C-alpha positions, 0 to 999 in steps of 0.5 A: 490250542493249549496255553498256560497261564494265571486265571482269577480263581473267581472266574472258575466255574466248578460245575461238579461237586468233588469231596477232597481230602483234607490231608492232601489239600493241606499237603498241597497248600504247604508245598504251594507256599514253599516252592509255588504251584508247579502242576497247572490245572486244566480248565476248558474255556468255553464262549469266554467262560473257565471251567474247572474239571480237574485239579480240585485238591490244588484249586482248593489249597490255592482258595484256602491259601487266599490266591487270587489267581491259579496257573491253568492249562487252558483248552478252548473248546466249543459247548459241545465238549463242555456238555460232554464232561457234564454228562 
């Protein structure tokens, strides 16, 4: 089951390093300031922990804006699914 909710940014683990396009992050920051975050990021919830693998530009934009939470599509998953994402 997937639900959309606000998740504290500091509770989302980002296990795969990504290099973000600074122009895209800046554009997203401007958009989020003007109209808010419209598209949630996707997060896996495994054993009560949140793991983010997509939405890296939105995540960084919210961080730079000093947001405490981010809109996320949360899917509960077993540890085996997390391991597949990390492989």
